[in-house]
C-alpha positions as a Markdown table, in Angstrom:
| # | Residue | x | y | z |
|---|---|---|---|---|
| 1 | Met | 18.9 | 24.0 | -15.6 |
| 2 | Asn | 15.3 | 23.0 | -16.3 |
| 3 | Ile | 14.0 | 20.7 | -13.6 |
| 4 | Phe | 10.4 | 21.0 | -14.8 |
| 5 | Arg | 11.1 | 19.6 | -18.3 |
| 6 | Thr | 8.3 | 17.2 | -19.3 |
| 7 | Lys | 8.3 | 13.9 | -21.2 |
| 8 | Asp | 5.6 | 12.0 | -23.1 |
| 9 | Val | 5.6 | 8.8 | -21.2 |
| 10 | Ser | 2.6 | 7.1 | -22.9 |
| 11 | Leu | 3.5 | 3.6 | -23.9 |
| 12 | Gly | 2.3 | 2.2 | -27.2 |
| 13 | Lys | 5.1 | -0.5 | -27.1 |
| 14 | Thr | 6.5 | -2.3 | -24.2 |
| 15 | Glu | 9.3 | -4.9 | -23.6 |
| 16 | Met | 6.9 | -6.9 | -21.4 |
| 17 | His | 4.1 | -9.2 | -22.2 |
| 18 | Arg | 0.6 | -7.7 | -22.1 |
| 19 | His | -1.2 | -10.7 | -20.4 |
| 20 | Leu | -3.1 | -9.2 | -17.4 |
| 21 | Lys | -6.9 | -9.0 | -17.6 |
| 22 | Leu | -9.3 | -7.0 | -15.5 |
| 23 | Trp | -9.8 | -9.9 | -13.0 |
| 24 | Asp | -6.0 | -10.1 | -12.5 |
| 25 | Leu | -5.9 | -6.4 | -11.7 |
| 26 | Ile | -8.8 | -6.5 | -9.2 |
| 27 | Leu | -7.0 | -9.4 | -7.4 |
| 28 | Leu | -3.7 | -7.6 | -7.5 |
| 29 | Gly | -5.3 | -4.5 | -5.9 |
| 30 | Ile | -7.1 | -6.5 | -3.3 |
| 31 | Gly | -4.0 | -8.6 | -2.6 |
| 32 | Ala | -2.0 | -5.4 | -1.9 |
| 33 | Met | -4.7 | -3.7 | 0.3 |
| 34 | Val | -6.2 | -6.4 | 2.4 |
| 35 | Gly | -3.6 | -7.5 | 4.9 |
| 36 | Thr | -2.3 | -6.0 | 8.1 |
| 37 | Gly | -4.9 | -3.3 | 7.9 |
| 38 | Ile | -7.8 | -5.6 | 8.4 |
| 39 | Phe | -6.2 | -8.4 | 10.4 |
| 40 | Thr | -4.2 | -6.3 | 13.0 |
| 41 | Ile | -4.6 | -2.5 | 12.8 |
| 42 | Thr | -8.4 | -2.6 | 12.9 |
| 43 | Gly | -8.4 | -3.8 | 16.5 |
| 44 | Thr | -5.6 | -1.5 | 17.7 |
| 45 | Ala | -7.3 | 1.5 | 16.1 |
| 46 | Ala | -10.7 | 0.7 | 17.6 |
| 47 | Ala | -9.2 | 0.2 | 21.1 |
| 48 | Thr | -6.9 | 3.2 | 21.2 |
| 49 | Leu | -8.3 | 5.8 | 18.8 |
| 50 | Ala | -11.9 | 5.6 | 17.8 |
| 51 | Gly | -13.9 | 2.7 | 19.4 |
| 52 | Pro | -16.9 | 1.4 | 17.3 |
| 53 | Ser | -16.9 | 4.7 | 15.4 |
| 54 | Leu | -13.8 | 3.3 | 13.6 |
| 55 | Val | -16.3 | 2.4 | 10.9 |
| 56 | Val | -16.7 | 6.1 | 10.3 |
| 57 | Ser | -12.9 | 6.5 | 10.3 |
| 58 | Ile | -12.8 | 3.8 | 7.6 |
| 59 | Val | -15.3 | 5.7 | 5.4 |
| 60 | Ile | -13.4 | 9.0 | 5.8 |
| 61 | Ser | -10.1 | 7.2 | 5.0 |
| 62 | Ala | -11.8 | 5.5 | 2.0 |
| 63 | Leu | -13.1 | 8.8 | 0.8 |
| 64 | Cys | -9.5 | 10.2 | 0.8 |
| 65 | Val | -8.2 | 7.2 | -1.0 |
| 66 | Ser | -11.2 | 7.2 | -3.4 |
| 67 | Leu | -10.5 | 10.7 | -4.5 |
| 68 | Ser | -6.9 | 9.8 | -5.3 |
| 69 | Ala | -8.2 | 6.7 | -7.0 |
| 70 | Leu | -10.3 | 8.9 | -9.3 |
| 71 | Phe | -7.2 | 10.9 | -10.2 |
| 72 | Phe | -5.2 | 7.7 | -10.8 |
| 73 | Ala | -8.0 | 6.4 | -13.0 |
| 74 | Glu | -8.1 | 9.5 | -15.2 |
| 75 | Phe | -4.4 | 9.7 | -15.5 |
| 76 | Ala | -4.2 | 6.0 | -16.3 |
| 77 | Ser | -6.8 | 6.4 | -19.0 |
| 78 | Arg | -5.2 | 9.5 | -20.6 |
| 79 | Val | -1.5 | 8.9 | -19.9 |
| 80 | Pro | -1.2 | 5.1 | -19.9 |
| 81 | Ala | 2.4 | 4.6 | -18.7 |
| 82 | Thr | 4.1 | 2.4 | -16.1 |
| 83 | Gly | 5.3 | 4.0 | -12.9 |
| 84 | Gly | 2.0 | 5.3 | -11.5 |
| 85 | Ala | 2.0 | 8.8 | -10.1 |
| 86 | Tyr | 5.6 | 9.3 | -11.2 |
| 87 | Ser | 4.9 | 8.8 | -14.9 |
| 88 | Tyr | 1.7 | 10.8 | -14.8 |
| 89 | Leu | 3.4 | 13.8 | -13.2 |
| 90 | Tyr | 6.4 | 13.5 | -15.5 |
| 91 | Ala | 4.0 | 14.3 | -18.4 |
| 92 | Ile | 2.2 | 17.1 | -16.7 |
| 93 | Leu | 4.3 | 18.8 | -13.9 |
| 94 | Gly | 7.8 | 18.0 | -15.1 |
| 95 | Glu | 10.8 | 15.9 | -14.1 |
| 96 | Phe | 11.6 | 17.1 | -10.6 |
| 97 | Pro | 8.1 | 16.8 | -9.2 |
| 98 | Ala | 7.8 | 13.4 | -10.9 |
| 99 | Trp | 11.1 | 12.3 | -9.3 |
| 100 | Ile | 9.9 | 13.3 | -5.9 |
| 101 | Ala | 6.6 | 11.4 | -6.4 |
| 102 | Gly | 8.6 | 8.4 | -7.6 |
| 103 | Trp | 11.1 | 8.6 | -4.7 |
| 104 | Leu | 8.2 | 8.8 | -2.1 |
| 105 | Thr | 6.5 | 5.9 | -3.8 |
| 106 | Ile | 9.7 | 3.8 | -3.4 |
| 107 | Met | 9.8 | 4.9 | 0.3 |
| 108 | Glu | 6.2 | 3.8 | 0.7 |
| 109 | Phe | 6.6 | 0.4 | -0.9 |
| 110 | Val | 10.0 | -0.5 | 0.7 |
| 111 | Thr | 8.7 | 0.2 | 4.2 |
| 112 | Ala | 5.3 | -1.5 | 3.4 |
| 113 | Val | 6.9 | -4.7 | 2.1 |
| 114 | Ser | 9.4 | -4.9 | 5.0 |
| 115 | Gly | 6.7 | -4.0 | 7.6 |
| 116 | Val | 4.3 | -6.6 | 6.3 |
| 117 | Ala | 7.0 | -9.2 | 6.3 |
| 118 | Ser | 7.7 | -8.4 | 9.9 |
| 119 | Gly | 3.9 | -8.9 | 10.6 |
| 120 | Trp | 4.0 | -12.2 | 8.8 |
| 121 | Ala | 6.9 | -13.3 | 11.0 |
| 122 | Ala | 5.0 | -12.4 | 14.2 |
| 123 | Tyr | 2.0 | -14.5 | 13.2 |
| 124 | Phe | 4.3 | -17.4 | 12.2 |
| 125 | Lys | 6.2 | -17.2 | 15.4 |
| 126 | Gly | 2.9 | -17.4 | 17.3 |
| 127 | Leu | 2.0 | -20.5 | 15.3 |
| 128 | Leu | 5.4 | -22.1 | 16.0 |
| 129 | Ser | 5.1 | -21.4 | 19.7 |
| 130 | Asn | 2.0 | -23.5 | 19.9 |
| 131 | Phe | 4.3 | -26.5 | 19.0 |
| 132 | Gly | 7.0 | -25.4 | 21.4 |
| 133 | Ile | 9.3 | -24.2 | 18.6 |
| 134 | Ser | 11.2 | -20.9 | 18.9 |
| 135 | Met | 14.0 | -19.1 | 17.0 |
| 136 | Pro | 17.4 | -18.4 | 18.6 |
| 137 | Gln | 17.2 | -15.1 | 20.5 |
| 138 | Val | 19.8 | -13.3 | 18.3 |
| 139 | Leu | 17.8 | -14.1 | 15.2 |
| 140 | Asn | 14.3 | -13.5 | 16.7 |
| 141 | Gly | 13.9 | -9.8 | 16.7 |
| 142 | Thr | 14.9 | -6.5 | 15.1 |
| 143 | Phe | 18.1 | -4.8 | 16.2 |
| 144 | Asn | 18.0 | -4.4 | 20.0 |
| 145 | Pro | 21.3 | -5.5 | 21.8 |
| 146 | Glu | 19.8 | -4.8 | 25.2 |
| 147 | Gln | 17.2 | -7.6 | 24.6 |
| 148 | Gly | 19.8 | -9.8 | 22.9 |
| 149 | Thr | 18.2 | -9.5 | 19.4 |
| 150 | Tyr | 20.2 | -8.4 | 16.4 |
| 151 | Ile | 18.3 | -9.4 | 13.3 |
| 152 | Asp | 14.8 | -10.9 | 12.6 |
| 153 | Leu | 15.6 | -13.8 | 10.3 |
| 154 | Leu | 12.0 | -15.0 | 9.4 |
| 155 | Pro | 10.9 | -11.9 | 7.5 |
| 156 | Ile | 14.2 | -12.0 | 5.6 |
| 157 | Leu | 13.5 | -15.6 | 4.6 |
| 158 | Val | 9.9 | -14.9 | 3.4 |
| 159 | Leu | 11.1 | -11.9 | 1.3 |
| 160 | Val | 13.7 | -14.2 | -0.3 |
| 161 | Leu | 10.8 | -16.5 | -1.2 |
| 162 | Val | 8.6 | -13.7 | -2.5 |
| 163 | Thr | 11.4 | -12.2 | -4.6 |
| 164 | Gly | 12.0 | -15.6 | -6.1 |
| 165 | Leu | 8.3 | -15.9 | -7.0 |
| 166 | Val | 8.2 | -12.5 | -8.6 |
| 167 | Leu | 11.4 | -13.2 | -10.5 |
| 168 | Leu | 10.2 | -16.6 | -11.7 |
| 169 | Asn | 7.3 | -15.3 | -13.8 |
| 170 | Ser | 5.0 | -12.4 | -13.1 |
| 171 | Lys | 1.9 | -14.3 | -14.3 |
| 172 | Ala | 2.8 | -17.3 | -12.1 |
| 173 | Ala | 3.4 | -14.9 | -9.1 |
| 174 | Leu | 0.0 | -13.2 | -9.7 |
| 175 | His | -1.7 | -16.6 | -10.1 |
| 176 | Phe | -0.3 | -17.6 | -6.7 |
| 177 | Asn | -1.4 | -14.3 | -5.3 |
| 178 | Ser | -4.9 | -14.8 | -6.7 |
| 179 | Ile | -5.2 | -18.2 | -4.9 |
| 180 | Leu | -4.2 | -16.6 | -1.6 |
| 181 | Val | -6.6 | -13.7 | -2.1 |
| 182 | Val | -9.5 | -16.2 | -2.4 |
| 183 | Leu | -8.3 | -17.9 | 0.8 |
| 184 | Lys | -8.2 | -14.4 | 2.5 |
| 185 | Phe | -11.8 | -13.7 | 1.5 |
| 186 | Ser | -12.9 | -17.1 | 2.8 |
| 187 | Ala | -11.5 | -16.3 | 6.2 |
| 188 | Leu | -13.1 | -12.8 | 6.4 |
| 189 | Ala | -16.4 | -14.2 | 5.1 |
| 190 | Leu | -16.3 | -16.9 | 7.7 |
| 191 | Phe | -15.7 | -14.3 | 10.4 |
| 192 | Ile | -18.6 | -12.1 | 9.2 |
| 193 | Leu | -21.1 | -15.0 | 8.8 |
| 194 | Val | -20.2 | -16.6 | 12.1 |
| 195 | Gly | -19.7 | -13.4 | 14.1 |
| 196 | Ile | -22.9 | -11.7 | 13.1 |
| 197 | Trp | -24.9 | -14.1 | 15.3 |
| 198 | Tyr | -22.9 | -13.1 | 18.4 |
| 199 | Ile | -23.1 | -9.3 | 18.1 |
| 200 | Lys | -24.1 | -7.5 | 21.3 |
| 201 | Pro | -25.7 | -4.1 | 20.4 |
| 202 | Glu | -24.7 | -2.8 | 23.8 |
| 203 | Asn | -21.0 | -2.9 | 22.7 |
| 204 | Trp | -21.9 | -0.1 | 20.3 |
| 205 | Ser | -23.7 | 2.0 | 22.9 |
| 206 | Asp | -20.6 | 4.2 | 23.5 |
| 207 | Phe | -20.2 | 4.5 | 19.7 |
| 208 | Ala | -17.6 | 7.3 | 19.7 |
| 209 | Pro | -15.8 | 7.2 | 23.0 |
| 210 | Phe | -12.9 | 9.4 | 21.8 |
| 211 | Gly | -15.0 | 11.9 | 20.0 |
| 212 | Phe | -14.5 | 13.2 | 16.5 |
| 213 | Gly | -11.0 | 14.4 | 17.2 |
| 214 | Lys | -9.3 | 17.3 | 15.5 |
| 215 | Ile | -9.1 | 17.9 | 11.8 |
| 216 | Tyr | -5.6 | 19.2 | 12.2 |
| 217 | Gly | -3.1 | 18.0 | 14.8 |
| 218 | Gly | -5.3 | 15.5 | 16.7 |
| 219 | Ser | -4.0 | 12.4 | 18.6 |
| 220 | Ser | -7.3 | 10.4 | 19.1 |
| 221 | Gly | -10.8 | 10.3 | 17.8 |
| 222 | Ile | -12.4 | 9.5 | 14.5 |
| 223 | Met | -10.0 | 11.6 | 12.5 |
| 224 | Ala | -6.9 | 10.0 | 14.1 |
| 225 | Gly | -8.5 | 6.6 | 13.4 |
| 226 | Ala | -8.9 | 7.6 | 9.8 |
| 227 | Ser | -5.3 | 8.7 | 9.6 |
| 228 | Leu | -4.1 | 5.3 | 10.9 |
| 229 | Met | -6.6 | 3.2 | 8.8 |
| 230 | Phe | -5.2 | 5.0 | 5.7 |
| 231 | Phe | -2.5 | 2.4 | 6.0 |
| 232 | Gly | -5.1 | -0.3 | 5.4 |
| 233 | Phe | -5.7 | 1.0 | 1.8 |
| 234 | Leu | -2.1 | 1.4 | 0.8 |
| 235 | Gly | -1.3 | -0.6 | -2.3 |
| 236 | Phe | -4.3 | 0.4 | -4.5 |
| 237 | Glu | -1.9 | 2.3 | -6.8 |
| 238 | Ser | 0.0 | -0.9 | -7.5 |
| 239 | Ile | -2.4 | -1.6 | -10.4 |
| 240 | Ser | -1.3 | 1.5 | -12.3 |
| 241 | Met | 2.3 | 0.4 | -12.0 |
| 242 | Ala | 1.7 | -2.7 | -14.0 |
| 243 | Val | 0.4 | -1.0 | -17.1 |
| 244 | Asp | 3.1 | -2.5 | -19.3 |
| 245 | Glu | 1.6 | -5.9 | -18.8 |
| 246 | Ile | -2.1 | -5.0 | -18.9 |
| 247 | Gln | -4.4 | -5.7 | -21.8 |
| 248 | Asn | -6.3 | -2.6 | -22.9 |
| 249 | Pro | -4.8 | -0.5 | -20.0 |
| 250 | Gln | -6.8 | 2.7 | -20.8 |
| 251 | Lys | -10.0 | 0.9 | -19.8 |
| 252 | Asn | -8.9 | -1.8 | -17.4 |
| 253 | Val | -6.6 | 0.2 | -15.1 |
| 254 | Pro | -9.4 | 2.7 | -14.1 |
| 255 | Arg | -11.9 | -0.2 | -13.7 |
| 256 | Gly | -9.4 | -2.3 | -11.7 |
| 257 | Ile | -8.6 | 0.6 | -9.3 |
| 258 | Val | -12.3 | 1.6 | -8.7 |
| 259 | Leu | -13.6 | -2.0 | -8.3 |
| 260 | Ser | -10.9 | -3.3 | -6.0 |
| 261 | Leu | -11.1 | -0.2 | -3.8 |
| 262 | Thr | -14.9 | -0.5 | -3.5 |
| 263 | Ile | -14.7 | -4.1 | -2.5 |
| 264 | Val | -12.1 | -3.5 | 0.1 |
| 265 | Thr | -14.0 | -0.5 | 1.7 |
| 266 | Ile | -17.2 | -2.6 | 2.1 |
| 267 | Leu | -15.2 | -5.5 | 3.5 |
| 268 | Tyr | -13.3 | -3.3 | 6.1 |
| 269 | Ala | -16.6 | -1.7 | 7.2 |
| 270 | Leu | -18.4 | -5.0 | 7.7 |
| 271 | Val | -15.4 | -6.6 | 9.6 |
| 272 | Thr | -15.1 | -3.5 | 11.8 |
| 273 | Leu | -18.9 | -3.5 | 12.7 |
| 274 | Val | -18.9 | -7.2 | 13.5 |
| 275 | Leu | -15.6 | -7.0 | 15.4 |
| 276 | Thr | -16.7 | -4.2 | 17.7 |
| 277 | Gly | -20.1 | -5.8 | 18.0 |
| 278 | Ile | -18.7 | -9.1 | 19.3 |
| 279 | Val | -16.0 | -7.7 | 21.6 |
| 280 | His | -16.0 | -4.4 | 23.5 |
| 281 | Tyr | -13.6 | -2.0 | 21.8 |
| 282 | Ser | -11.5 | -1.6 | 24.9 |
| 283 | Lys | -10.4 | -5.3 | 24.7 |
| 284 | Leu | -9.2 | -5.2 | 21.1 |
| 285 | Asn | -5.7 | -3.8 | 21.5 |
| 286 | Val | -4.2 | -7.1 | 20.3 |
| 287 | Asp | -2.2 | -8.2 | 17.2 |
| 288 | Asp | -4.7 | -10.8 | 16.0 |
| 289 | Ala | -8.0 | -8.9 | 16.6 |
| 290 | Val | -10.1 | -11.0 | 14.2 |
| 291 | Ala | -9.0 | -14.4 | 15.6 |
| 292 | Tyr | -9.1 | -13.0 | 19.2 |
| 293 | Ala | -12.8 | -12.0 | 18.7 |
| 294 | Leu | -13.7 | -15.5 | 17.5 |
| 295 | Arg | -11.9 | -17.1 | 20.4 |
| 296 | Ser | -13.7 | -14.9 | 22.8 |
| 297 | Ile | -17.0 | -16.4 | 21.7 |
| 298 | Gly | -15.7 | -19.9 | 22.0 |
| 299 | Ile | -15.3 | -20.7 | 18.3 |
| 300 | Gly | -11.7 | -21.8 | 18.3 |
| 301 | Trp | -11.7 | -23.7 | 15.0 |
| 302 | Ala | -12.7 | -20.6 | 13.1 |
| 303 | Ala | -10.1 | -18.6 | 15.0 |
| 304 | Asn | -7.4 | -21.0 | 14.1 |
| 305 | Tyr | -8.5 | -21.0 | 10.4 |
| 306 | Val | -8.4 | -17.2 | 10.4 |
| 307 | Ser | -4.9 | -17.2 | 12.0 |
| 308 | Leu | -3.6 | -19.6 | 9.4 |
| 309 | Val | -5.0 | -17.7 | 6.5 |
| 310 | Ala | -3.7 | -14.4 | 7.9 |
| 311 | Ile | -0.2 | -15.9 | 7.7 |
| 312 | Phe | -0.7 | -16.6 | 4.0 |
| 313 | Thr | -2.5 | -13.3 | 3.5 |
| 314 | Leu | 0.5 | -11.2 | 4.5 |
| 315 | Ile | 2.5 | -13.1 | 1.8 |
| 316 | Thr | 0.0 | -11.8 | -0.8 |
| 317 | Val | 0.6 | -8.2 | 0.3 |
| 318 | Cys | 4.4 | -8.8 | 0.0 |
| 319 | Ile | 3.9 | -10.3 | -3.5 |
| 320 | Ser | 1.7 | -7.4 | -4.8 |
| 321 | Met | 4.0 | -4.7 | -3.4 |
| 322 | Thr | 7.2 | -6.3 | -4.4 |
| 323 | Tyr | 5.8 | -6.7 | -7.9 |
| 324 | Ala | 4.7 | -3.0 | -8.0 |
| 325 | Leu | 7.9 | -1.6 | -6.5 |
| 326 | Ser | 10.2 | -3.5 | -9.0 |
| 327 | Arg | 8.1 | -1.9 | -11.8 |
| 328 | Met | 8.5 | 1.5 | -10.2 |
| 329 | Ile | 12.3 | 1.2 | -10.1 |
| 330 | Tyr | 12.3 | -0.1 | -13.7 |
| 331 | Ser | 10.4 | 3.0 | -14.8 |
| 332 | Leu | 12.9 | 5.4 | -13.1 |
| 333 | Ala | 15.8 | 3.5 | -14.6 |
| 334 | Arg | 14.2 | 3.5 | -18.0 |
| 335 | Asp | 14.0 | 7.3 | -17.9 |
| 336 | Gly | 17.6 | 7.6 | -16.8 |
| 337 | Leu | 16.9 | 8.8 | -13.2 |
| 338 | Leu | 18.4 | 5.6 | -11.7 |
| 339 | Pro | 21.2 | 3.5 | -13.1 |
| 340 | Gln | 20.5 | 1.7 | -16.4 |
| 341 | Thr | 21.1 | -1.8 | -14.9 |
| 342 | Phe | 17.7 | -1.6 | -13.2 |
| 343 | Lys | 15.8 | -1.4 | -16.5 |
| 344 | Gln | 17.2 | -4.8 | -17.8 |
| 345 | Val | 14.5 | -7.5 | -18.3 |
| 346 | Thr | 15.0 | -11.2 | -18.7 |
| 347 | Lys | 15.0 | -12.6 | -22.2 |
| 348 | Thr | 12.3 | -15.3 | -21.6 |
| 349 | Ser | 9.8 | -14.0 | -19.0 |
| 350 | Arg | 10.5 | -10.3 | -19.6 |
| 351 | Ile | 10.8 | -9.6 | -15.8 |
| 352 | Pro | 12.9 | -6.5 | -14.7 |
| 353 | Lys | 15.4 | -8.8 | -13.0 |
| 354 | Asn | 17.8 | -6.4 | -11.3 |
| 355 | Ala | 15.0 | -4.1 | -10.1 |
| 356 | Thr | 13.2 | -7.0 | -8.5 |
| 357 | Ile | 16.4 | -8.2 | -6.8 |
| 358 | Leu | 17.1 | -4.7 | -5.5 |
| 359 | Thr | 13.6 | -4.6 | -4.1 |
| 360 | Gly | 14.0 | -7.9 | -2.3 |
| 361 | Ile | 17.4 | -7.0 | -0.8 |
| 362 | Val | 16.5 | -3.6 | 0.5 |
| 363 | Ser | 13.1 | -4.7 | 1.8 |
| 364 | Ala | 14.7 | -7.8 | 3.5 |
| 365 | Ile | 17.4 | -5.6 | 5.2 |
| 366 | Ala | 14.7 | -3.2 | 6.5 |
| 367 | Ala | 12.5 | -6.0 | 7.7 |
| 368 | Gly | 15.3 | -7.6 | 9.6 |
| 369 | Ile | 16.3 | -4.4 | 11.4 |
| 370 | Phe | 13.3 | -2.2 | 11.7 |
| 371 | Ser | 9.8 | -2.9 | 13.2 |
| 372 | Leu | 6.5 | -2.0 | 11.6 |
| 373 | Ala | 5.6 | 0.2 | 14.5 |
| 374 | Ser | 8.6 | 2.5 | 13.8 |
| 375 | Ile | 7.8 | 3.0 | 10.1 |
| 376 | Ala | 4.0 | 2.9 | 9.7 |
| 377 | Ala | 3.6 | 6.7 | 10.2 |
| 378 | Phe | 6.6 | 7.4 | 8.0 |
| 379 | Leu | 5.0 | 5.2 | 5.3 |
| 380 | Asn | 1.7 | 7.0 | 5.5 |
| 381 | Ile | 3.2 | 10.5 | 5.4 |
| 382 | Cys | 5.3 | 9.7 | 2.3 |
| 383 | Thr | 2.2 | 8.4 | 0.5 |
| 384 | Leu | 0.0 | 11.4 | 1.5 |
| 385 | Ala | 2.7 | 13.8 | 0.2 |
| 386 | Tyr | 2.8 | 12.4 | -3.3 |
| 387 | Leu | -1.0 | 12.1 | -3.4 |
| 388 | Ile | -1.1 | 15.9 | -2.9 |
| 389 | Leu | 1.1 | 16.2 | -5.9 |
| 390 | Leu | -1.2 | 13.9 | -7.9 |
| 391 | Ala | -4.3 | 16.0 | -6.9 |
| 392 | Tyr | -2.5 | 19.2 | -8.1 |
| 393 | Gly | -1.5 | 17.3 | -11.2 |
| 394 | Ile | -5.1 | 16.5 | -12.3 |
| 395 | Ile | -5.9 | 20.2 | -12.1 |
| 396 | Lys | -2.9 | 21.0 | -14.3 |
| 397 | Leu | -3.8 | 18.1 | -16.7 |
| 398 | Arg | -7.2 | 19.6 | -17.3 |
| 399 | Lys | -5.7 | 23.1 | -17.8 |
| 400 | Asp | -3.1 | 21.9 | -20.3 |
| 401 | Lys | -4.9 | 19.0 | -22.1 |
| 402 | Gly | -8.6 | 19.9 | -21.7 |
| 403 | Met | -11.4 | 17.5 | -20.9 |
| 404 | Pro | -11.0 | 13.7 | -21.4 |
| 405 | Lys | -12.0 | 12.4 | -24.8 |
| 406 | Glu | -14.8 | 9.9 | -25.5 |
| 407 | Gly | -13.9 | 6.5 | -23.9 |
| 408 | Glu | -11.4 | 8.1 | -21.4 |
| 409 | Phe | -12.2 | 8.2 | -17.7 |
| 410 | Lys | -13.4 | 11.5 | -16.4 |
| 411 | Thr | -12.9 | 12.7 | -12.8 |
| 412 | Pro | -16.0 | 14.6 | -11.7 |
| 413 | Leu | -16.0 | 18.1 | -10.2 |
| 414 | Val | -12.5 | 19.2 | -11.1 |
| 415 | Pro | -11.0 | 21.3 | -9.4 |
| 416 | Val | -13.3 | 21.0 | -6.4 |
| 417 | Leu | -12.5 | 17.4 | -5.7 |
| 418 | Pro | -8.7 | 17.7 | -6.1 |
| 419 | Ile | -8.6 | 20.7 | -3.7 |
| 420 | Phe | -10.8 | 18.7 | -1.2 |
| 421 | Ser | -8.4 | 15.8 | -1.5 |
| 422 | Ile | -5.4 | 18.1 | -0.8 |
| 423 | Leu | -7.1 | 19.4 | 2.4 |
| 424 | Ile | -7.9 | 15.8 | 3.6 |
| 425 | Cys | -4.3 | 14.6 | 3.0 |
| 426 | Leu | -2.9 | 17.6 | 4.8 |
| 427 | Ser | -5.2 | 16.9 | 7.7 |
| 428 | Phe | -4.0 | 13.3 | 7.9 |
| 429 | Met | -0.3 | 14.4 | 7.7 |
| 430 | Leu | -0.7 | 16.8 | 10.6 |
| 431 | Gln | -1.9 | 13.9 | 12.8 |
| 432 | Tyr | 1.7 | 12.6 | 13.0 |
| 433 | Thr | 4.5 | 13.4 | 15.4 |
| 434 | Val | 7.5 | 15.7 | 15.0 |
| 435 | Glu | 9.8 | 12.6 | 14.8 |
| 436 | Thr | 7.8 | 11.4 | 11.8 |
| 437 | Trp | 8.1 | 14.7 | 10.1 |
| 438 | Ile | 11.9 | 14.7 | 10.7 |
| 439 | Ala | 12.2 | 11.3 | 9.2 |
| 440 | Phe | 10.1 | 12.4 | 6.2 |
| 441 | Gly | 12.4 | 15.5 | 5.8 |
| 442 | Ile | 15.5 | 13.4 | 5.8 |
| 443 | Ala | 14.1 | 11.0 | 3.2 |
| 444 | Leu | 13.1 | 13.9 | 1.0 |
| 445 | Leu | 16.5 | 15.4 | 1.3 |
| 446 | Ile | 18.2 | 12.2 | 0.3 |
| 447 | Gly | 15.9 | 12.0 | -2.8 |
| 448 | Ile | 16.7 | 15.5 | -3.8 |
| 449 | Ile | 20.4 | 14.9 | -3.5 |
| 450 | Ile | 20.1 | 11.7 | -5.7 |
| 451 | Tyr | 18.3 | 13.7 | -8.3 |
| 452 | Phe | 20.7 | 16.6 | -8.6 |
| 453 | Thr | 23.8 | 14.4 | -8.4 |
| 454 | Tyr | 22.7 | 11.6 | -10.8 |
| 455 | Gly | 19.2 | 11.8 | -12.2 |
| 456 | Tyr | 19.3 | 15.3 | -13.8 |
| 457 | Lys | 22.5 | 14.5 | -15.6 |
| 458 | His | 21.5 | 11.1 | -16.9 |
| 459 | Ser | 17.8 | 11.8 | -17.7 |
| 460 | Thr | 16.7 | 10.4 | -21.1 |
| 461 | Val | 15.0 | 13.7 | -21.8 |
| 462 | Leu | 18.4 | 15.0 | -22.8 |
| 463 | Glu | 18.8 | 12.2 | -25.3 |
| 464 | Asp | 15.3 | 13.0 | -26.8 |
| 465 | Lys | 16.2 | 16.6 | -27.5 |
């Protein structure tokens, strides 16, 4: 048994249409990243973990993500294949490490899509309550018989809509996503331009009330804030999963990742500074921190606009991540590690139909039953684990394949930066509870069982030999 067998996954030909340009990729990345992280988690993290120094947490978190983005960029340039980290590691580390990365990516995106849909439902319910409209109790919350709630219907309905959009036509779905991303930017720009005139410097006087925290095993402080804000950057890797549909992927994937990540980091930092400058950090433990801050200074019209845009914003995250996850499942099925039915594409629009439907069904079920609070840490720990594999993979890539050729992206300071990335990821992972680690272990075990009972026997590597 050779579980480390490698496969050349570089794609010269593809069943899909190569129609996505650099601008589409930037908007795809921004659409996936800018959502719950900036509209909700920013306030909670400032109030409970880091105070105004959350801006430092964001920089640290962005540093961790940026290092991984550099590795993604070099891999995308040298191994242009759909599937992101999974495909890159398949070519370098072998099948089993690649499967683990692919499985953890699926865990990340399923929980992210379902969690964001739940966040969307919370905002929408708040909007409906202003008009005296409410859902029946049994359909108004995740499974909790003691409170009379059994399923949360609204996030299921929005995921049906999102799945339909992604199935309809990938270009149309991303055009819709692009329009919503522009709306999202208008709301955040409005917040910054209006809020900057109401900043009270005294709100920053106690800049780091919780201290720096612990690099390993902390529960509060700047490092704990960085660990939580890592959630706000998830989705940047969705760009590399769409390589089958990208024009000139070796150049545009690295550019799309780097540019979208840079834009999001600057945006997060500005919003956090204005947010903690307008309202004292201790008052920001609310679900709609950005809108709350505007209401606190008496600018209700701007707060209402931000709230309305936030509802649409969360749909963009669902679209981007559903799009990326369906391509991930398609890649695994194409390589034989999942059933072949999931690699089928439609005849006209060339969409991986069954993979997209599976994504919608599983995400909808999770959204209807589980809350975002119960899975956010699990989502992060799965992502950090496969980013560690990716960092090791870039070291192995250089060892086996040498330096990048002219025109290919080059990660600087290898192996220093990959080792540094591994240490930061481990630091973030050790901020989580024992319960999160148990859930992570169970998910990992399920993935291992699937590989040895199905994937290893059906791998297309066997057909190639």
